N, C-alpha and C positions, 0 to 999 in steps of 0.2 A: 417810737425808738426811732431812729431810720434804720432801712431794711438796707444790705449791700451784697453783692453776688463775690462773691473768689472763683475763678479759674484759673486753675495750677496745671500748665504741663509739664511733665516729664521730660526727662534731657532724654535723647538719644541712646537707647542704649543704660534705661537710668535702674531696670529693675533688679539686676544685684543688688546695689541702694537702695533700693527702695523699701524693700525686703530686711534687711538689714538695717533701716535704722528707722519700722515700720512699729514698734513696739515703743519708741521713746516719744515716737509721733502724734501716737492714740492719748500715752499719757498725756503727752502734753495738750489736745483738745479735750478731753474730758478735767484736765487744770479744774479748779479752781478758784486759781489766778488766772484769770486772761487779759488781764491786760484792757477793763475797763467791754470784756465786748460778750456777746452771749450769743454761744453756734447753735444755730437754732435749726439746721443739719447740715450731714455731710458724708462725705462718698470717695468713692476713687471711683475716677473717668477711664471705658471699657476698652478695650480695641470692637469691632463688630460682634465678630461671634465671642467677645464673654470667657475670654480664653486670658488676658492678659490686660492688668494696671500700667493705662498713662497720664493718671495723671488721678486732679482731684476738682472738687470742689465743694463749697461751702456757702449756705446764705446765715448772715453774721448778722446781729442787729447791735448798733452803736451808738455812739453821740459822734462820732463826724471819722471822715473815712479815715486820719490820722493814728485813728486806735485802733482800725479796724490792719491800716499796714501795717504797723509795727507788729499786732497778729502773726501776719503771713511768717517777716521779719525772723520774728525769735524762734519760724517750725521746722527742725527738729530738720525736716525733709528739705528747706533751704537754707540751712545752717550746713546741713552736710551736700546739698550743691545734684537731688535728687531733682527741683523742680528745674528748668529750662525758662518753663515762662511762665509770668502773674501777673494775670491782667484783677483787676475791682472795676464794677461798678455797684451805680445808686441802683438797687431794685425795689420795685413798687410792687406791692402784694395786691392783686383785684381779686384772686379768689382767693380761699384755704386758712 
């Protein structure tokens, strides 16, 4: 099954919103009903010093990019305005 990388960057100053919606985001990502996608791995992006979360990165298995786009559109972080920029790219695993 194809893999996709989802790279989402928070809007400037969105950390309070991120923290407010963090539990809903985690519940969504860990849900068994993810619109035909499987989250292979995911986690927050951080500032260089590791002190502040600034976005999210996912590796997702899905049949189509449209399924991954639907997954991202329904994530509470996008719904509530945490993410300002989301890019989705097909990913070819070479190792791992």
